[in-house]
N, C-alpha and C positions, 0 to 999 in steps of 0.2 A: 516567404517561407517562415513557418512558426519556429520560435527559438527552442533550442534544445535545453535539457537540464540534466543534472546528475541524480541518479537514484541507485538503489541496489538491484542486482540482477535476479535474486531469488531469495527465498527464505533460508536462514541459516541460524545455527546455534553454536556458540564458542563457550568453553567451560574452563575454569581454573580455580585454584584454591589460594586463600590468604589467611594465614594463621588459623587454619581449621575451618573457617567459613568457606562454603562452596558457592561460587557464582556462575550463573548461566546467562549469557548475553544472547537473546533471541532478537532477530531482526528480520523484517519482511517488507516488500513493496506494499504500498497502500494508496490508492488514488483518491479516496474520500475519507472523511471523518468516520463514517459508518463502518468502512472496511478497517480502519485502524482500530476502532473500538472493538470490533468483532474479534480481531487478532488478539488484543489484550484480554478479552474475556476467555478466549480459547487457551491462552497460556495460563491464566489464573485457575481455570478449571483443571487443566493437566497437572499443574504444580500447586494444587490447593493445600498441600501439606508444607509448603515453604514458609519461612519466616516473613519474607517480603517479596512482592512482585512489583517492581517499580517501572511505570510506563513513561514513554516519551514519544512524541511524534511531530512531524512537519508534513502537513498535507494541505491540499487546496481547500479553502473555505467555501462552503456552499456546493451546489451541484456543478460538476464539470460541464454538463450539457447546457447549462444556463449561460456560459460565457461565450463571447464571440471570438472568432479566430483573431489572434494577434493581441487580444486584450491582456493586460497585465494580470498575472495570477496572484491573488491574495492568499497567503498561507495562514493556516491556523497552527499555532505552535502550542503544545501542551506537555506538562510533565506533572508528576506527583511523587512525593517522598514515600508514600505508602507506609507510614509509620516510623520511618527512619528520622534522625534529627534533621530539623529544618535546613534545607539547602545542601544536604550532604549526599543526595541520591538523584532525585529527579532533575534538578538543574544541571549537574555535571553530565548526566546522560544526554539531555537535550543539547548541551553545549557541544558535544562531539558532532552531532548532526549539523549544527549551525556552522561549526569550524570546517567541516568537510564539505559544506555547501551542498548537501544532498537533501532532497525533498521527496514527496510522495513515498515516505518511509515511516515505519513504526518500530519501536524497539521496546522490549520488556526485559528488565534484568531480574532474574530470580535469585534470591539469596537464602541459603540454609545457614543459619547462625551456628558457628562452631565453638562457642564458649569464651572467646576472647573479644573484648570491645576493641574496635579498630579506631575509634576516635573520628571526628568529623573529616579531618584531612585524609585519613586512611580510607574511609568509606568513599569520599569523593574520588580518590584515585582508583579504587576498585570498581565503582560504577562506571566511571569514564572508560576504563580499560575493557570492561565487559561489552560496552557498546562498540568501541573501536575494534575489538577482536571479532565481534558479531558482523560488523560492516565488512571487515577484510575477508571474513569467511564467505559472506554472501557475494562479494564482488561489486565494485561500483561501475555502472555503465552509463552512457549517454543516451538519453531517451527523448522522444518527441511528445509534445502534449497530445493526449487522446481524448476522445469523447465517446460516451456510450450511446449507441442507437439501438432501439427496440423495434424489430421488424416483424409484423404479423401478416400472414398470408393464408389463403385457402390451400388445401392439399393439392389441388390441381396445378397451382403455380409454385408449389414448394420446391420441386426439383430445379426449376429454372432459377428461382431465388437463391437456392443453395449454391448452385453452380456459379452465379455471379459472385457471391460472397467468397466462395472458396478460391476462385480465380484471382480475387483481389489480395489474398494472402493475409486478411485480418483475422484476429482471434474472435471466436464466437462460441456460444452455447446454444443448443437447440432443445426446445420443449414441444412435444407432440401431444396436443389435447384436441379440443374441438377444431381449433385452428393451429397452424404451426407458428410458434413464437421463437424468434432468434434474437439473442442479446449480443451485440457486436461491440468490440473495442477498436475504434477506428482512429488512426492519426488525424488530428484536426485538418491538416492540409489536404486530406483525401476524402473528407466527408461529402462535400458537394458533388464530386465526380461519381462517387459510389451511389448516392441517392438518385442521381440522374440515371445511372445505369440500371438501377433496380426498377425505377418507374418505367423506363423505356422497354425493359425486357418483359414487363407484365402489363403494358399499356395502362399504367397508372393504378392497377388493381391492388397493389401492395400497400400496407399501412405502415408508415414510418414515424415513430415517436422519437424526437430529438430535442 
């Protein structure tokens, strides 16, 4: 059985003010570095008028699909002060994720400057609180390691393939073009059995990239 880990259950934002400065703690689940960076870019675009958008994340390094079941996950940890005094923002934000022992998670703290300098200590407390409040708002859950499978099939087999996937209860997105392409998020422990079922149901005609 693959080990479980703690992460956040959904995207959430918490807001508060400190001496006129407004802080927003945005938190979201992210399974890859690319997903974390995409969330950071999205927040920066939405809050492009903010004084600072400070990012921090703890996500698996490399592609999840490249790891073998049961192998130890190497985490990539990243943070930036985004123009705040060195060590006053990014590191305190990342520390919260480390201390709560949550991973596959990304946080961005948005700050609108309110006219009063908070000092390094005041900033560290505010950025820590923003991430803590964001995590509490999102909720911490226990999760199992997942892998992404990309399944391609002809239209003739698409109903059968979709039926097998839906009966397994895994998350997926479907794209209908010249062929049907389904991107699945599958618990690592269930990958082999699902691949076997898909191949069996289509007599091996389905293409599976894992």
